[in-house]
N, C-alpha and C positions, 0 to 999 in steps of 0.2 A: 504493500500500500504506500502511496505517496505520503510525504510528511504533511502534517496538518498546516504548517506555515506556508508551504508551497501552494497547497490547495486554496487556502484563504487569500493569499496574495493574488493568485490567479483570479479569484472571484472579484476582489476589489477592483483590480485593473480591468476586469471584463466590462463592468458597467461604467468605468472611467471616473477617476478623481476629478478630471478637468471639465466634466460635463455638468457642472452645477447650474441650477436655474438662474435666470437673470434677476438681479435685484431691481427694486423700483428706482426710477430716476429721481434725483433730487428735484423738489418743486420750488425751491427758493428762486426768486427772480434776481439773479446776479448777472454779472458780466457773462455775455454769451460764450466767449471762448473758455472762461473758467468752468462754466456749466458744461460746455462740450467736453472738456478734459475729464470732468467727473463722470459724465454719461459714458464716455469711451472706457473709463476704468471699470464702471459697474458692468458694462457689457463685455469686459475682458478683451477689448481691442487695445492691448497694452502698448504696442509701439506708437500708435497714434495718440493715445492718452498721454504717454510720457513726453511726446513731442510738444503737446499743448501745455502740459504743466511746466516744462522747461522754458517754453516761450513766455509764459506768464511770469515765471520766477525771474528770468533774466531781462525781459524787455518791457514788462508792464510797470511803469514808474508809479502808477496810481494804486498799485495793489496794496490792500490793507495788510497789516502785520500778521493777522490770523491767517489770511489767504496765502501770504508769502510762506508762512510755516507749513500750510497744507501743501502748497506746490512743491516745496523742498522735500517734504516727507514722501509724497506719492511718486515724485521723480526717482528717489532712492529705492522705494519699495518695488516699483515696476522694474527697475534695474536688477534687483535681487531675483524677482520672479523670472525675468528673462535671462538670468545668469550672465549678465554683462560684467566685463572686467572691472574690478575694484568697486563693484556695487555694494558688496557687504561692508567694505571699509567706509563707504559713504553713509550707509545706514547706521553704522556704529558711531560715526562722528555726529550724526543727527541726534542719536539717543543721548550722547553726552551733552549736546547743546539744549535739547528739549526732553529731559528725562520724564516729565509728567504730561507729555503731549496727549491730547484726547484723540488724536488721529490713529493711534495704535490700534484701537478697537476695530476700526474699519479695515485694517490690513491683516488681521490675524488669520482669517480664513485663507486668503491667497498665499500668505506666508506658509501656512501649514501645508497647502498643496505643494508648495515649492520644496519644503523639507521632506514631505512624503515621497516626492518624485526622486529626491536625492537619497532616499532611504536613511535619512538622519532622523530616526524615530524618536530619540530623546528630545530633540529640539521641536519636532512636530508635535509631540504630546504636550510639551511645555507651552507651545503656542496655542494649541487647541483649548487648553484649560483656561486661557485668557479670554476666550470668546464668550460673549453674553448671549446665551441661547434665547433670552426673551426678546432680543432685538431682531431675531431671525424669522423669516417666513416659514411656513410649514415645510415647503420643499427644501429651503436652506437648512432647516433644523434636521431634516432627515439626512441630508448630505453630511452635515456636521457630525451627527451621532455615528454614522457609518464610518466616517474617517477616524473618529475617536476610538471606535471599537477596533478598527484595523491597527491603529498605532499601539493600543494596549496589547493586542494579541502578539504583535511583533516584538514587544518588550517582555513577553512571557507572562503577561497578566491575563490568563485565559478567562477567569471569572469576570474581570472587568470588561473584557471584549464581549463576552456573552451578554452581560447586562446591557451594554451599549447597543449591541445588535438587536436584542429583544425590544428595546425602546424604539430603535429605528424601524423595526418591522411593524410596530403598531401604527406609525404615522406615514409609512411609505405608501405610494400608490401601487397599483397592480403591476406596473412596468418594472418596479424596483423590488417588489416583494420576493420574486423568484430567486434573485441573486442572494438576498439576505437569508431566505429560507435555506438555500444550499449551504451558505457559510455556517449558519446556526446548526444545521444537521451535522456538518463536519465537526464543529466544536464539541457538540454533545457526544458524538461518536468517539472522538478522541478522549473524552472524559468518561467513557464507558457508561453514559446515561442513555442506554439504548432506546428506552421508551420515548424520550423527548426527541432523540435523533430520528426515530421512525416517523414521529408526528410531522416534522419539518420536511423530511425526504418524501413522505407520502404526498405532501402538498405540491411537489414538483415532478414526481417520478413519471407522470404521464405527459409531461411537456417535452417535446423533441430535444429542446436545448439542454435538458438535464438528464434525460433518460439514461444515456450511457454513463454519465458521471456518477449517478447515485446507485446504480445496480451493484457494483462491487461492494459498496457499503452494506447492502442487504445481505450478501453472502457472508461477509465477516460477522455482521451482527447476529445473524441466525446462529452462526457457530458459537459466538460469545454467549448467547442465551441458551446454548446446548440444544437448540432445535435443529439437530443434525440432518433430519430428513429434508427440511426446507433449505438448509445450507447446500445440501447435495443437489436438490432440484434447481435452485437458483443458479448455482455454480455451473451445473451441466448445461443449462440454457445459455449461460453467458459464454461458454466455450464455443458455442456455434456462431457467436458474433464476430465481427471483424475487429479484433483487439490485438495489441502487440504481444510478441513472444514473452517478454518479461511479465507483462500483465497476466498472460495466460498461465505462466508457471505459478504465479501466486494463487490463481484460482484452483489449479491442480492441487496445490498444497492444502488449501482449505477443504476441498472435497476429500482428499486422501485422509486428512486428519479427522474429518467427520466420520468417515467409514471406520477409521482406527478406533475412535471413541465408541462406536457402535459394536466393536469387536468383529467387524466384517473385514478381516485382513486380506482376503482374496480381492475384494473390490478396492481396498485402500492401496494395495501394492502398485498397480500401474500409474495411479495419480502421483503417489509419492516418488515413484521412479522417474516420471516425467519432470517433476519439479527439481529433483536432484541433478538430473542430466544437464541442466543449464546453470547450475550453481558452481562457480569457481571455488568459493570458500564456504561450503555448507556449515551450518552451525552444529554444535555438539548435539543439540536436541534433535535436529534433522537426521543426523547420522544414527543416533540411538534409536529413533523411531523406525527408521528404515531397517536397521539391523534386527529389531524386535519383530517387525512384520515378516521379514525374510525367514527368521527362525520359526515363527508360527506356521509358515507355509512349507516348513522343512527344507528350505533352501539354505542349508546350514553353511555351506562354503561361502555363499554370498553374505550371509549374516556375519560370519567371521571377518570378511573383508571390511564391512562397515564398522564393526566394533573396534577393529584394529586401528582405525583412523582416530579413535578417541583416546588411545592409551597413553598419550603424552601429557594429558591434562590431569589435574587433581581437583575433583569436584564431586558433588553428590551424583551427578549424571555419569561421570567416569566410573565411580564406584559401582553403580548399577550396570554400566556397560561391561565392566570386568566380569561381573557376576553372570550376565547374559552371555558374554563371550565364552565363559567356562561351560555353560550349558550347551552352547552351540558346538564347542569342541567335543563335548561328550557325545553329542548326537552323531558326529562323524567319526566317533571312536578314536579321537586324538586325546587320550587320557593324560599323557604327559603334559601337553600344552594346556589342557583344562586345569591341571594342578596349579600351574603358574598363574593362570587368570584368577582362579578362586582365591589364591593367596593374596594377590594384589588387591582384590575387592575387600577381603576381610580386614586388611591392614588399614583401610580408610575408616574414618569415624563419622561420616556425614549422616548415614542412615543406619541406626542400630539394628533395624530389622534385616536389612540387606547384609550388614556385617555378620549377623548371626547365621543367616542362611548360607552365605559364602564360607564362613568358618566351618559349618557343619559339612558342607560338600568337600571342602579342603581336607578335613579330618578323615572322612570316609574314603576319599580317593587316596589319601596317603596310606591308609590301611590296605586298600585294594591293590595298588601298584607299587607302593613304596614311595619314598620321598628323598631325593638326593640333596635337598637343601637343609632339612632338619628331620629328625627321626619322626616316624608316624606316631610313636608313643608320646613324644613331646607335644605334637600337634593336638592329639586327642586329649591329653592331660590339660592343655591350655583351654581347650573348648569346655571341658568339664568344670574347670576353675571359673571361667567367665560365665558359664550357663549351668549352674549347679542343679537347677530343677528341671532342665529340659533334656528329654531323652536320657535321663540319668542312667537307668539300668542298661539300656542298649549301648551307650557310649562307654560306660565303665567295663562292660563285657568286651567291647572292641579293644579297649585299652589293655586288658589282660591278654587278649589274643595277639595284639600288635607286639607286645613284649615277647610273647611266646614265639611268634613266627620270625621275629628278628634275631632270635637266639639269645636275647637278653633275659635269661631265666631268673636272675636275682630280682630284676625289676618286675618280672611277671608275678613273683610271690609278693613283692611289696604292694603291687596293685591289687592283688587278691586280698591282702591284709586290710586294705582301705575300703573294701566293699562292705556296705551295710548288711547286705544279705547275700548268702551264697546260694548255689544251685547245684544240682547233680553234675551239670556240665562243668561248672567251675571247680567243684571238688575233684572231678576226674583230672582236670588240668593240674590242680594242686598236687595230686598224687604223682602224676607223671613228671611234672617239672621238678619237683623235689627230688625224685629219683635221678633225673638227668643232671641236676646240679650236684648231687652226691657223686655221680660217676665223674663229673668234670673236676671237682675238687680232689677226688681220689687220684685221678690221672696226674694232677699237679703235685701230688704228695701231701696235700693238706688234709690229713686224716681226721683231725678234730672237726673241721667244718663238714667234711663228707659224712661223718657220723651223725651230725645234727640233721642234715638233709635226709638221710636214709630213715632216721627215726620219724621225721615229719611225714615222709611218704608212707611209712608203715601205719600212720594214724588213719589212713583210708584203706578200704579193702574193696574198691570199686572194680579196678582192673586186676584180676587175679595174677596175671603174668607179671605186672609191674610190682605187685606185692611180693611175689616170690623172688624177683630179681633184686629188689631193695634189701630183702632179708639176706640174700646170698652175698651182696656186696657189703652189707654191714659186717658180715662174717669176715670178708676180706680186709675191711678196715681194722677189725680187732686183731687179725693175723699180723698186719703190717705194724700195728702198735705193740706187738709182742704179747698181747692179751689172748693167749692161745685157748684157755678154757672158754672164754666168751665166743671166740670164733667157732670152736667145736660145737658149742650149744646151738648157734645159729645154723651151722651146716647140717647138723643132725635133724633139725626141724624140717629140712627140705628133702629128706631121703625119699619120701613117698610123693613128692610133688613133681610136676613137669614144668620146665622153663628152659630157655636157650642154653644156659650154662650147666645144665644138669649133668652132661657127660663128664665134665671136669670135676664134679663134686667129690668123688672118691679120692682123686688126686689131691685136692685141697685138704680133705680130712687127713689123708696120709701125711702130708707135710705138717699140719697142725699138731698131730700126735707125735710126729718125728721131732719137732721143735720142743715139744713138752717132755721129750725123752721117754715117752710111752711107746716103746718100740713094738710091742706086741700088737697094739691097735693100729699103729702106723703100717706094720707089715700086712695086716688084714686088708686095709683100704688100698694100699698100693697093689696088692695082689688082685683085688677086685677091679681096680682101674685097668690093669693090664689085660683084662678080658675084652675090653673095648676102648683102647686108648686112641688119642689123637696121635697121628704119626710123629708130629714134632715133639711130643712129650713122652713117647714110649721109652726111648733110651734113658731119659732122665729118671723115669719111674723105676725102671729096672735097676739102675745104678743106686737109687735110694734104697731099694731092697738089699742090694749088695752091701751098702754102707750100714744098714741095720744089722745084717748078719756079722759084718765086720765089727761093729760096736758091741754086739752080743757075744763076740768071740766065736761065732759060728763060721770059722774061717773057710772050711771046705765049701759051705753053701755060698759064701761071698765069692770065693775064687771061681766057683762054677759060673756064677753070673758074670763076673768080670771076663772070664774066658769067652763066654757067649758074645760079649760086647767089645772084645778087645780091638776089633777092627774098626769100631765106631770112632773112638777117640784115643788120644795118647793118655788121657786121664785114666781110662779103664785099665790100660796096660800098666801104668804106674801104680794104681791101687792094688792090682793083682800082685805085683812084685812085692809091695809093702806087706800084703796079707801073707804071702809065702814067707816073707822074712819073719813076721810075727809067729807064724806056724813053726818056725825053726828050720825051714828049708832055705838056708842061706844061699846055696849054690843056685837053686831055682830062682831066687830073688835076683842074683847077679845076672843070670842068663836072660831073664825077662827085661831087666833094666838095659842090658846091652842091646836087646832086640828093639827096645824103644829108641835107643840112640841111633840105631841103624835105620829104623823105619820112619822116625820123625825128627830129622836133623834140625828142624826149626821149632821144635816143641818148646812151650814155655816151661816144661818140666825137665828140659835137657840138662841144665846145670844141676838141678836137684838129683836127677838120676845118677850123674857122675859122682856127686857127693855121697849118695846112698851106696853106690858100688864101693866107694872108698871105705865106708863104715862096715860094709858086708865083708870085704877082704880083711879088715882089721879084726872082725869077729871071728874070722877063720885063722887069725894070727899070720895072715899073709901080708905083713906090713910093707913089704917092698911094692907089691901091686897096689896096695891101699894108697901108699904115698904117690904112686904114679897118677892115680885118678884125682887125688887131692891137688897135685901139682897142676893138672889140667884145669881144675876149677879155679885155682889161684891165678893161673895165667890167662884164662879166657872169659871167665864169668863177669857180668856186669852187676851181679848181685853182691853187694858189699858184705851182707851178712854171711853168705855162703863162703866168700873168700876168707873172711876173718875166722869163721868156724873151721874151715878146711885147714887154714894155716895153724890154728891151735891144735887141731886133731893130728896133723902131721908131726908137730913137735912132740905130742904124746907118743906117737908111734916110734919116734927116735928113742924115747925112754924105754919102750918095750923091746927095742932092738939093742938095748944096753949102750946106746950112744948118748949118755947123759950130758957130756960136754957140748955135743952138737945140739942136743935138745935145749940145754940152758941158754946157749948162745942164741938159738932161734927164738926162745921165749923172751929173752932180754930185748932182742930186736923188735919183737912184737909188742913188748911192754912199752918201748919208746913210741912205736907207731900208734898204739891204742891207749896211750896214757890218758887217765881220767875219762875213759869211755866205758861203756857197758861190758866191753870185751876184756877190760883190765882184770876183772874178777875171775873170769875164766882162765885168763893167762896165769893169774896168781895161783888158782886151784891146780892148773896143769903143772906149774913149777913146784908146787908144794911137796910132791913125792921126792923130788930131787934134793931139796933142802932137808926135809925131814929124814930122808934116808941117811944123810950125813950128820944128822943131829944139829943142823945149822938153823935153829928157830929164829935167831936174831937176823940171820941173813934173809930168811923168808919174810920176816916182818919188814926188814929194810927194803927188800925187793918189792914187796907189796906196797909199801909206803911210797916208794919211788914211782910206781906206776899209778898211784892214786887210789890204792885199795886199803880201806881201814878194816882190819880183821877183828877189831874189838868193838863190835856192834853192841850198843847199849840196849837193855831190855825195853826201856821206855820208848826208845826209837822204834823198835820192832812193833811195839803196841800201836804207836802212832801210825806207823805205816800200814799195819794190818787193819786198823780201824778205818783209815782213809780208804783202803781198797774195798772194804765192805760197803761203806756208804756209796762209793763210786759205782760198785756193781748194782746197787739198788737205785741208782740214778738220783740219789739225794746229794746233788752236787754241792749245794751250799754248805752242808755239814762236812762233806769231804774236804772242802777247801781248807778249813781251819786245821784239820789233822795233817794234811799234806804240808801246810806251811810250817807247822811245828816240827814235823819230821825233817824237812829239808833245812830248817834252821840249824838243827843239830847234826845233820848228815849232808853237808854240801857235796859229798862224794860217796862212792860206795855202791854196794849192790842195790839194785832197784832204783838208782838215782834217776835214770832217764825215763823209766816207766813212771816214777813218781812225778817227775817234772812234767812229763807229757800229760798224765792224768790230771795234774793240777791245772795245766793250761787248758785242757779240755773242760774241766769244771768251771773255770772262769768263762770260757766260751758259752757253755750251756746256761750260765746264770747271767749272760749278756754283759759281762764285764770284759769287753773286747780289748780295752787298753792293756790290762794285766795279761790277758790271754796272749796278746801279741808279744809282750816282753818274754814270757816264759817259753812259748812255742818257738820263738826265734832262736833261743838257746839250743833247743833240741834240733831244730832244722839245720843249724850251722855246724853240727858235729855228727860224725858218722855213728849211728847207733840203731838199735832195733826199731825205734819209733821215729826215725828221721823222715821216712816217707809219709807217715801218718801226720806228723807235725807240718811238713811242707804242704800236704794236701789241705789241712785245716787252715793254714795261713793263706793259701790261695783262695779258699772259700771266703775268708774274712775280707780280703782285699777286693774280691769281686763284689761282695755285698756293699763295700764302701765306695765302689766305683773307681778304685785305684788300679787301673788295668796294668800300669807299668810294674808295680810290685807283684801283682798277681801273676803276670807273665814270667817273672824271674823264677818263682817257685814252680809254676807249671812246666817250664822248660827243664827244671831239675828232675821232675818226677815222670816226665813223658817216656823215659826209658826204664821205668821201675820194673822189677821182676814181678811185682804184684799186678796181675792183669787188670784188676778193678781200678787200682790207682792209675795205671797207664791209660786205661780207657777214659777215666775221668779227665785226665790231663788233655787227652785228644779232644774231648767234647768241649771243654772250656776254651782251649786254644783256638778251636774251630770258631767259636762264637766271637772271640776277641778279634781274630783276623777278619771275620765278616763285618764287625762293627767298624773296623779300620778300612773296610772296602779293599782289603788285600785278598781278593777272591781266589787268586791262584792257589795261595797257601790254604785258604779256608776250604777250597774244594778238595784238595788232597786229604785233609783231615776228615772232611765229610765222608769221603769214600771209605776211609778206615772205620769211621763210626758206623756207617751203614752196613759194612761187612761183618761187624761184630753182632751176631745174632743174640747175644746176651743183653744187649742194650734194650731199654724200655721202648715201647712204641712211641712215646712222646719224644724221646731223645733222637730216635731214628728219624722221626718226622721233622724235627728241627734241622737235622743234617740235610734232609732232602730239600727243605726250604732254602738253605744256604747254597746248596748245589744249584738249585734252580736259579737263584739270583746270580750266581757266578756264570751260568750259561747265558743268561740274559745279558749280563755285563759284557761278555765276550762276543756278543752278536750271534750266538748259535741259536737262532730263533726256533728252528724246528725242535731241537733237543729241549730248549727252555720251555716251549709250549707243552711238550709231552710231560716234562717234569712237573709243571704247574697243574696240568690237567689231572694228574694222579693225586693231587692234594686238595682238589675242590670240595671233596666230601669230608674233609677233616672235621673232627669234633672240636678242634681248637678254632674258635671264631676268628682269631687274628690270622691264622694260617689260611683258613678258607677265604677270608676277605682279601688277603694279598693275592691268592690264586685267581679269584674272580677279577681283581684289578688287572693282573697279567693277561687274562683272557681278553678283557675289554681293550687292553693296550694293543695286543696283536691284531684284534679285529679292526681297530682304528687304523693301525699301520697298513692293513690290507684294504683300507678305504671302505670297509663294511661299517659305515658310521651308525646306521640304524641298529644293526645287531650289537654293536659296541654299547650304544645307549641302553638297549634292553638288558645287557649284562650288568651295566652300572646300576640300573634300577633294581635288579635282583640283588646286587651287593647291598644297596641302601635298605632294601626291604628286609633281608635276612640277617644283616650284620650291622645294624645301625650303631651298635656300641663301639665299633672300630672306627673312630672318628678320623684317624690319620689316613687310612686307606679310603674312607669315604670322601675326604677332602681332595685327595689326589685324583680320585675317580671323577669328581666334579670338574676339575681342570680339564681332564680328558674329555668330559662331556661337552664342555664349552668349545673345545677344538673340534669335536664331532659336529656340533651345530654350525661352526664356521664352514666345515667341509660340506654340510648339507645346505649352505647358503641361507641359513636361518639366523641372521645376525641379531634379531630381537631376542631369541632364546639364548644365543651365545652370550650376549651382553648381560642379559638378566642373570644367567648362571654365574658369570664372573662377579657381578654385584653381590650375589648371595655369599660367594666364597669370601670376598673382601670384608663383608659385614660380619660373618658368623664364624670365621675360622682364624681369628687373630692369634690363637695359640700356636699356629703353624706358620710363622712369618715367611718361610721359604716358599710355601704353597701360595700364600697371599701374593707374594711378589710375582710368582709365575702367572697367577690369574690377572694381575695388573698388566703384565706383558701381553697376554692374550687379548685383553680389552683394548689395549693400545693398538694392536694390529687390526682389530675390528674397526676402529675409528678411521684408520687409513683407507 
C-alpha cells in the first residue's frame, strides 16, 4: 500500500491549492488605479497587480500614508508569491518597518499557498493559524480548512488533519466533497478506524474518479477486520483489473494471507508464491509464512529453503522459524540437520512455548540419533530441570535409557536413583546395568567397587541369567581379594544353575580350594572340569592336578601328569624333574633337566635348570660336574640371585673337595662382592665350617663382621622382626611399620635386612605414605638382593602414579630383563605405555607385540597393547593395517577404546571422501560413548570437515561454533576447529 502522506498529498494537489474562489472586490471609492491593483490581487492576477501597486508606490505623489504602506506590502507579498529574486528579503524589511501592519491578515492565505507549494509546512501552518476564519466566505473557509488539514497531516498531526478535514467536509460543496471524503477515508484507514474509513470510501466508491483508488483499501480493511472471505472476493476481483505489477503483488499477499488465516494452505500457496516472486528483500514474516505453508503442503524441501533464509536473525519469528525448520527437516528424514535447528530454537527466549516444544524435540532427537554437540543425557536432564512437571515420567525414563545406550552406566544408576517411582522396566535396567558396571570395575581391578555393583544387581531377580552371572562374578571378586571361603560359597550356589560361565565353574572352584590349601576338594573340581574343559584351560587344569599331587607328596601321580604334558611347556618338564628329585631319583632329575636344556634353549627356566643340575650333581657328590654347571650359571645367567647362589654353592663344593684354601679365598672374594647384602649371611654360613673346623671362632666373627654379618642377633630383635612379619602377612601394614622400624633401628645389617626393609617400604606404600616408601625402597632397589626386582617394580608403580615418567622409566629399564617373567612383563607393559605417550610409536609397537604375544596377560592389558599398535600403524601411514587393527577393537567393553576405534573408522571414511558415512559413524560414537569427551570433540572437528566436503558450510560453521563454545578443556581441539572455521570463511 502507498504511504498515507503520498496519498493525501496527491488528493490535495488533485483539486488544487491554487484554485480558491475569488474574493469580493473592495467597494470603497478610491483612486481607480489603486482599486485596480486591489481587484487584480483579489482575482490573483498577480503580475498585473504588482505592477499597479509598484506604480502607485513609486509614482503617485498624492498617495496617502496608509495606501503607501499597503502598496509597499502587496508589492513585496506578490513578489514572494511569484518567487521573485530577493522578494522574501523585501518582505522581511517591511515586517521590520511595519511590525503591526493590518495588511498581514489579507496576505496570509496567498502566503500559505506559497509555503505549501514550496513544501515548507512549518511556515505554512504558522501562516494559516494567523488567518481569521470569520472574515472568510464559505468557499474560502472550506479552502482554508482543507489547507490547514493538509499542513497538519504533513507535520505528523494526523488527528489535527482529520479534525480539519471533517470540518471542511461539512461546508464543502459537492464538487469538493469527493476529494475530502477520499482523504478522510485514507486517514481513518491509516489509523485503523475501519468503520469510519468504510463510511467515507462508501460515499465515493461508485464514482469513476475514485473507484480504482478506494478498492485496494477495501481488500486490506476486510483483512484487518478478519472478514477473510470478503478480502478474498474483493482481492480476486481486483486482480482482473488493469493494475500495476507491484500493486498486484500486494493484492496477492492479502489474498494469500486471508487463505492462510482460514487454514486453507493449498489456496494460500500460489498467492503467497506470486507475491514473493517479485520481492527482492522479503520480510522475515513473509518468509516464515511461506515456509509454514510449504511445510503444511508437504513441500518440505521448499519449506527448508524459506526457513533457511531466516536463520541469521535473532527474533521471536526466527525462533519459530528454527522450530518449523526442524520439523521440516524431520519430514524429509534429515534428522541430523533437524537436531541443529531445534537446538537453535530452544536456545532463544522470545516465546516460552516454542522454546519448550523445541527443547523437547531436541531432547528426543538427541536420544534417537545421538548428539555430537552435547550428550543426549545432558540435553534430557536440562529439559527435565527446566520443565519438571511436563512429560516427567517419559523424559526421566528416556534419561535413564540415554545413559544406558551411551555406555555411561554410572550415570544410568544415578538417574534411576533420582526417579520418584520405579517400574519393572527400570528395575530390569537397574539389575543389568549394575551387573555391567560390576564387570567393568572388575576388569579394571577395582574389586571393592565391583563388589558393590554385583550386590546391587543381586537385589533384583528379574532376569535370571543376569542374577546368576552377578553371583558368579561376585565369587570372582572374592577370589581376587583373597577371600576364598566367600568365593567358594558363591560358586557352590551356582552348581545347579545355567549361565554362560557355567562351564568354567568347576575350574574356578578348583582354584579357590587350591588357594585355600584344601587340596582334596581342589582335586575333585579340577578332575570334574577336565571332563569338559575349554581347550585353552585344559593344560593348566591338568598341571594344577599335578601340583596338588606334588604338594601332597603324591609324586608318582604328579610325575605321570607332568609326563603327559611335558611336550606342552618347559614348565611341565621342569616340574617333573623337580618331582623326580624330591622322589630321590637324582639321576632322572638330571636327565630331565638336560632334556629341557636341549629342547628349550630359550626357556625362562634354562638358568634354573642348570643351577638344579649343579645341586643334583652335588647331591651325588659329583662336585666337579656340579661346579661345571655352577660355572655356566655364573658366566651366562642374567639372574643375579642364581649367580650369587651358584657362586656360594661352588665355594661349598670346594670345601667338600677338601680345597679349603681355595674355598676360603673364593668366599672372601664373594664377601667383598656381596658385603652388606643378603648374600653376606650365606657366605658367612658357607665359610663357617672352614673356620670352625680350625677352631678359629674369632676369625669367623671377624670374617662375618667384615662382610657385614652380625652373628649375635638379639632376642628382642628377633621378636620385633617376627612380629612385623606376622602383621605384614595379615596385611595390617600400619602395625607392621612400627615393628619393622624398631627392628631395623637395632639391626641396620644382618639376616632379613633386605626383606625387612622391603616389607617396611611396602607397608609405607600400602598405608599411602609414599614419601617414606620411596626412601626405603630406593635403598633396596640400588643394591643387589632378593627383593631388588620387587622394590624396583614398586618404585616404578609409584613414579607412574605420580606422573614422573623419567624416574619410572629408569626402574622399568632395570627390570625389563628380570628373570621373573611377571616382573619382565610388567616392565614391557608400562614401557609400552610410556613410549606411546611420548609418541615414540616404533618402540611402543615393538613392546606391544611382546605384550600381545604373552598369553598370560589380562584381556585389558592385551587390548591396551592392541590400541597402541593401532595408533602406531596409523602414525606410520599403514592405513589398511591400522583400519583392521581398529576394527577389531570397536566392540571393546572399554568405552575409551571403543570410542577411539569409532573415531578411527570415521577418520578413514572421511579420508576416502565417504563424508556421509563418516558423519553417521560420528553420531554412533556420540550416541554410544558420550562420556568420552576427548574423542567426541575430535570427532566433531572431523564432522565439520565432512560438512565442508559435503559443501554444507552452514552445518560446518555451526559445528565449529559448538566445539569452540563447549570444549574449552581441549585447547588443541578448539584451535583446530578455529582453523576449520577460518577456511570456511574463505
